[in-house]
C-alpha positions in Angstrom: 151.4 180.7 21.9 150.4 184.3 22.3 147.5 183.9 19.8 146.4 180.7 21.4 146.1 182.3 24.8 144.2 185.1 23.3 141.8 182.5 21.7 141.4 180.9 25.1 140.5 184.2 26.8 138.0 185.0 24.1 136.3 181.7 24.6 136.2 182.2 28.4 134.7 185.8 28.0 132.1 184.2 25.6 131.2 181.7 28.2 130.9 184.3 31.0 128.8 186.5 28.8 126.3 183.7 28.0 126.5 182.4 31.6 127.0 178.9 30.5 129.3 176.8 28.7 129.4 176.8 24.9 128.0 173.5 23.9 126.4 171.7 21.1 122.7 170.6 21.7 122.5 168.1 24.6 122.5 164.4 23.8 119.4 162.5 25.1 120.6 160.1 27.9 118.5 156.9 28.6 117.3 156.5 32.2 118.4 152.9 32.3 120.2 150.5 30.0 117.0 148.5 29.6 115.0 151.5 28.1 115.4 149.8 24.7 114.6 146.2 23.9 118.0 145.8 22.3 119.6 146.5 25.7 117.4 144.0 27.6 118.8 141.0 29.3 116.9 138.7 27.1 118.3 140.4 23.9 121.9 140.1 25.1 121.6 136.6 26.2 120.4 135.6 22.7 122.5 137.9 20.6 125.6 138.9 22.6 128.2 138.0 20.1 126.4 140.0 17.3 125.7 143.0 19.5 129.2 143.2 20.6 130.4 143.2 17.1 127.9 146.0 16.2 128.6 148.2 19.3 132.3 147.7 19.9 134.0 145.9 17.0 135.5 142.6 16.3 138.8 140.9 15.6 139.5 138.6 12.6 140.6 135.1 13.5 144.2 135.6 12.5 144.7 138.8 14.2 146.5 139.2 17.6 143.9 140.5 20.3 145.8 143.8 20.5 143.3 146.6 20.4 144.2 150.1 19.4 142.8 153.3 17.8 144.7 156.4 16.7 141.9 158.4 18.6 143.5 157.0 21.8 146.1 159.8 21.6 145.1 163.1 23.1 146.4 166.5 21.8 145.6 170.1 22.6 147.6 171.9 20.0 150.8 171.3 21.9 149.5 172.2 25.3 149.3 168.5 26.3 153.1 168.9 26.9 152.5 170.8 30.0 150.7 167.8 31.5 152.9 165.0 33.2 151.0 162.2 31.3 152.4 161.3 27.8 149.1 161.5 26.0 150.7 160.2 22.9 152.3 157.2 24.3 149.6 154.8 23.0 150.9 155.5 19.5 154.5 155.1 20.5 153.9 151.7 22.0 151.9 150.6 18.8 154.9 151.8 16.7 157.2 149.9 19.0 155.3 146.7 18.6 155.3 147.3 14.8 159.0 147.8 14.8 159.4 144.6 17.0 157.5 142.7 14.5 154.8 141.7 16.9 151.9 143.4 15.0 151.6 145.1 11.6 150.8 148.7 11.5 147.3 148.2 10.3 146.6 144.9 11.8 145.6 145.9 15.4 142.0 145.4 16.3 140.0 148.7 15.9 137.4 149.4 18.5 134.4 151.6 18.2 133.9 154.4 20.7 131.5 153.7 23.5 128.2 155.3 23.0 126.2 157.3 25.7 123.9 154.4 26.0 126.8 152.0 26.8 128.1 154.4 29.3 124.8 154.6 31.2 125.1 150.9 32.1 127.2 152.4 34.9 127.5 156.1 34.8 124.6 158.2 36.2 122.8 160.8 33.9 123.9 163.5 36.2 127.7 162.7 35.9 127.3 162.2 32.0 125.7 165.5 31.8 128.2 167.3 33.7 130.9 166.4 31.2 129.6 169.0 28.9 131.2 171.6 31.3 134.9 172.5 30.4 135.5 173.4 34.0 134.4 170.1 35.2 136.4 168.3 32.5 139.5 170.5 33.6 139.1 169.3 37.0 138.8 165.6 36.2 141.8 165.9 33.8 143.8 167.9 36.3 144.5 170.1 33.3 143.4 173.9 33.8 143.7 175.0 30.2 140.5 172.7 29.4 138.5 175.2 31.5 139.2 178.0 28.9 138.1 176.0 25.8 134.7 175.9 24.3 132.9 172.7 25.2 132.8 171.5 21.7 136.6 171.6 21.5 136.8 169.8 25.0 134.5 167.1 23.6 136.5 166.7 20.4 140.0 166.8 21.9 139.5 165.0 25.3 136.0 163.3 25.7 136.0 161.6 22.4 139.4 160.0 22.7 138.3 158.8 26.1 135.2 157.1 24.5 137.5 155.2 22.3 139.6 154.0 25.4 136.3 152.8 26.9 135.2 151.0 23.6 138.7 149.5 23.6 138.4 148.1 27.0 135.0 146.7 26.4 136.0 145.0 23.3 139.3 143.6 24.9 137.2 142.1 27.6 135.3 139.9 24.9 138.4 139.2 23.0 140.1 137.9 26.2 137.1 135.8 26.9 137.2 134.1 23.5 141.1 134.1 23.0 142.5 133.7 26.5 144.1 137.2 26.6 143.8 140.6 25.1 145.7 143.9 25.3 144.3 147.3 24.8 147.0 149.8 24.1 145.2 152.3 26.7 142.5 152.2 29.1 142.9 151.3 32.9 141.0 154.5 34.0 140.8 153.4 37.6 139.9 156.6 39.3 136.6 157.0 37.6 133.5 155.6 39.1 129.6 155.7 38.5 129.2 159.2 39.5 132.5 160.9 39.2 136.0 161.1 37.7 139.5 162.5 38.5 143.1 162.0 38.1 142.8 162.0 34.2 140.2 159.4 34.4 136.8 160.2 32.8 135.1 156.9 32.5 135.1 153.6 34.6 136.2 151.6 31.7 137.1 148.4 33.6 133.7 148.2 35.3 131.9 149.0 32.1 133.6 146.2 30.4 133.0 143.5 32.9 129.4 144.6 33.5 128.8 144.3 29.7 130.3 140.8 29.8 128.1 140.0 32.7 124.9 141.2 31.0 125.8 139.6 27.7 127.2 136.4 28.9 126.0 135.6 32.4 126.7 131.9 32.0 130.3 132.6 31.2 131.2 135.6 33.5 130.3 135.5 37.2 133.6 135.9 39.0 136.0 138.8 38.2 139.5 139.4 39.2 141.1 143.0 39.2 144.8 143.2 39.5 145.6 146.9 40.0 149.4 147.4 40.0 149.4 151.1 39.1 151.2 152.9 42.0 148.1 154.9 42.8 144.9 153.4 44.6 142.3 152.3 42.1 139.5 153.9 44.0 137.2 154.2 41.1 136.5 150.4 40.5 136.7 149.9 44.3 133.9 152.5 44.8 131.7 150.8 42.1 132.3 147.5 43.7 130.9 148.7 47.0 128.0 150.6 45.3 127.0 147.7 43.3 127.1 145.2 46.2 129.8 143.1 44.9 131.9 141.1 47.4 135.3 139.2 46.9 133.1 136.2 45.7 132.1 138.1 42.6 134.7 140.8 42.1 138.0 140.1 43.8 140.4 143.1 44.1 144.2 143.0 44.3 145.5 146.6 44.7 149.2 147.4 45.3 149.8 151.0 45.9 151.5 153.8 47.9 148.9 155.0 50.5 150.6 158.3 50.8 149.8 159.3 47.3 146.5 160.4 45.5 143.6 159.6 46.0 143.9 158.5 49.6 140.4 157.3 49.5 139.8 155.4 52.6 136.2 154.6 52.0 137.2 152.7 48.9 139.9 150.6 50.5 137.3 148.5 52.3 136.7 147.0 48.8 140.2 145.6 48.5 140.6 141.9 49.1 144.4 141.6 48.9 146.1 144.9 49.6 149.9 145.5 49.2 151.2 148.8 50.8 154.1 150.1 49.1 156.6 152.4 50.7 158.6 153.5 47.7 161.9 152.0 48.9 161.2 148.5 47.5 164.0 147.0 45.2 163.0 144.9 42.0 163.4 141.6 43.9 161.5 142.9 47.1 158.7 144.2 44.9 158.3 141.2 42.8 158.3 138.9 45.8 155.4 140.8 47.3 153.5 140.9 44.0 154.0 137.2 43.4 152.7 136.4 46.9 149.7 138.6 46.4 148.8 137.0 43.1 149.1 133.6 44.7 146.6 134.7 47.4 144.5 136.3 45.0 144.2 133.3 42.7 143.4 131.2 45.6 140.6 133.5 46.7 138.1 133.1 43.9 136.8 129.6 44.8 133.4 130.6 46.5 130.7 129.9 44.1 133.0 128.2 41.4 132.6 124.8 39.9 135.0 122.2 41.2 138.0 122.1 38.9 137.1 125.3 37.2 139.5 128.3 37.0 139.2 130.5 40.1 137.9 133.4 38.0 136.2 133.9 34.6 138.3 137.0 33.7 141.1 139.2 35.0 141.6 142.9 34.4 145.3 143.8 34.8 145.9 147.4 35.4 149.5 147.7 34.4 150.6 151.1 35.4 154.2 151.9 34.7 154.4 154.7 37.3 156.4 152.3 39.7 159.4 153.2 37.4 162.4 154.8 38.8 162.3 158.5 38.2 158.5 158.7 37.7 157.5 162.2 39.1 154.2 161.0 40.4 155.1 157.5 41.7 158.2 157.8 43.9 159.2 154.2 43.3 162.5 152.7 42.2 161.7 149.9 40.0 163.6 149.3 36.8 162.2 148.7 33.3 163.5 145.1 33.8 161.4 144.9 36.9 158.3 146.1 35.3 158.7 143.4 32.5 159.2 140.6 35.2 156.1 142.0 37.0 153.9 141.9 33.8 155.2 138.4 33.1 154.4 137.2 36.6 150.7 138.4 36.1 150.3 136.8 32.7 151.9 133.6 33.7 149.9 133.3 37.0 146.7 133.8 35.0 147.7 131.5 32.2 148.5 128.7 34.6 145.3 129.3 36.5 143.3 129.3 33.1 142.0 132.8 33.7 141.4 135.1 30.7 143.5 138.1 31.1 142.9 141.8 29.9 145.9 144.0 30.0 145.4 147.7 30.2 148.1 150.4 30.3 146.9 152.8 33.0 149.4 155.5 34.4 153.1 156.2 33.8 154.7 159.7 33.7 158.3 159.1 32.6 158.7 160.4 29.0 159.6 158.4 27.0 160.7 155.6 29.5 157.1 154.7 30.2 156.3 154.0 26.5 159.6 152.2 25.8 159.1 149.9 29.0 155.7 148.9 27.8 157.2 147.9 24.4 159.9 145.9 26.1 157.5 144.2 28.3 155.3 143.2 25.5 158.4 142.0 23.5 159.3 139.8 26.5 155.8 138.4 26.8 155.8 137.5 23.1 159.2 135.8 23.3 158.0 133.8 26.3 155.2 132.5 24.3 152.5 134.3 26.5 151.4 136.9 24.1 150.8 134.7 20.9 147.8 133.4 19.1 146.4 130.3 20.6 143.4 128.2 19.7 140.3 130.2 20.6 138.0 129.1 23.3 134.8 127.6 22.2 132.1 130.3 22.5 129.6 129.5 25.0 131.8 127.0 26.7 
C-alpha cells in the first residue's frame, strides 16, 4: 500500500509540474451526430439493424438477451474496496446466473464499448473533453484516489469500463425491441446527463439508448417509459428530458425515491410524471402496494399519440436499484431481498401484460455481497415464473 501511495504522489507531482493532467493525445469529437453520412437519419432508417450490429454488437437467435462484458467490472489495484459500491458485482451476478443454470458462462451477449461519436448524440463536446481530467473524474465517481492517478490510468480503469456499460444498455434496448425483454448486468447510470455526471455515473446510458432507437427506428420507438426504482432520484435522465423538450407523451417518467437523499435536484423533479416519495419506514407490503399503484398509473398514462389498441409505450427502461435493501448504507430503507424480487416481478409482469418491451438495468446497491445475491435471486424468480425466458422474437419493423 505504501508503494502505491508513493506512486500516486509522484503522479500528482508530475501533473502539477506540467500544469496539466497527464493524458494521451486528445480524441477528435464530432460537433454533431450528423457530421458523418453514416450517422444521418436517412442512413439509420435504411440500415438501422446492420449499423446496430456493427457499432454495439448482436445476439444469436438461441441466446437469452442477457448482456454482459467482463469490462463492466472496475478495479483500482484493490483501492475500489474503499468505495461503498461493489464494482465487481456484475461478475458476481453473471456467475450466479451461471450457477443457477440460467445462462452458460460464455453465452451472454457481448456488447461493444460506446464510441465518442455515439456518446455525442447526447453529451456535449465540452463535457466529453472534461473527462480527460482525473480531478473531474474523481468528483464524478466520488472517489478521491482517482485525482492522484495519471489520466491514461483513469481512462483505462474507469472510463473504458463505463463505455462498455453504455454499449451494453444501447444494445439491450435493441434486443428488448426485438425479443420483448433484455437485461444488461450493469448500466442504469441515472445521475449522468448531457453536460454533467455525478454519483458514480459518467454517461447517460438510458437516454443514449432510447435516443439511438428513436434515430434508427422512428417508426417503432416514439413513446418511452422510464421506471426508476433506485432509492435515489434519477435526476440525470430527468434533466435530459427537460433539455430535449420531451413531455409525458413521449418520455413518461415514474420515479420512486427518498427526497432527503442525494441528489435533491428540485429542478429535475418537474420532469417526473408519477412520483413516489419514500420515507424509509415502508415495510415490504407497503412498498409493493405503492409501486404497483404507480405502475398502474404509469401504464395508463402513455396513451396520448398512441394507436388504438397498441401498447401504451414502445419500450420501458427499468432502473432496478437494490439500494432499497435493509442495511444499505446509502439507502436507509428496510426492504427484504424477497421484497426486491417481488418488486422486480411486478415491473416485469406489468410490462408483459401491457405488451411493452422491457430493458432491465442494475443501477445502485451498496450492501456487499447482499446486493449481488439479491439480483441473482430475483432473476432466478423471474426465470421460474416464465418471464425471463426465450420467446418468439417480434417481427422486425412491425
